[in-house]
N, C-alpha and C positions, 0 to 999 in steps of 0.2 A: 553469417552475421553473426553475433557473438551474443548470448542472451545477457541481461544484467545482471539478474538475481543471481541463476547458479553459477554465470561465467563458462556455460558449457556453447560449444557452436553449436548455430543450431542453422538449418534451410530459412528459403524467406518463410515467414510465418504465414497461415492462413487465417484469414477471416476471424474465423473463432477463436484464435489464437490470440489474435490482436484484442478482440472483445475481453477474453477471459482476462488478459492482460491489465486491461484499462480498469475492469473490476477489481482487482488486484488491487492493484494501485492506488483506487479511488477508498476501497477499503482500508487500506494504511492511514491516510490522511484522513479519515474516521477517526478512527483508532488515538494514533497521535493529537486529535481534536478534542478526545474524548478525555483519552487523559490527563490534558492539560485544564480542563474544564472540572473533571473531578479533583484534581489538586490541588485546584484556586475553592472551590468549594469546602476542601477539607480546613485548609488553611483558615479563609475567612471564620469554619468554629468554632478553632484553638482559643 
């Protein structure tokens, strides 16, 4: 199995790895929406 983030070949992930990867993916989504939210606010203030 190929790790999408690192490009390394890994074995079957343990359930812990799955939940950690899920948390990382959620954090990335939150970061993206937070950044766009902040950009919108700063654009309105100009």
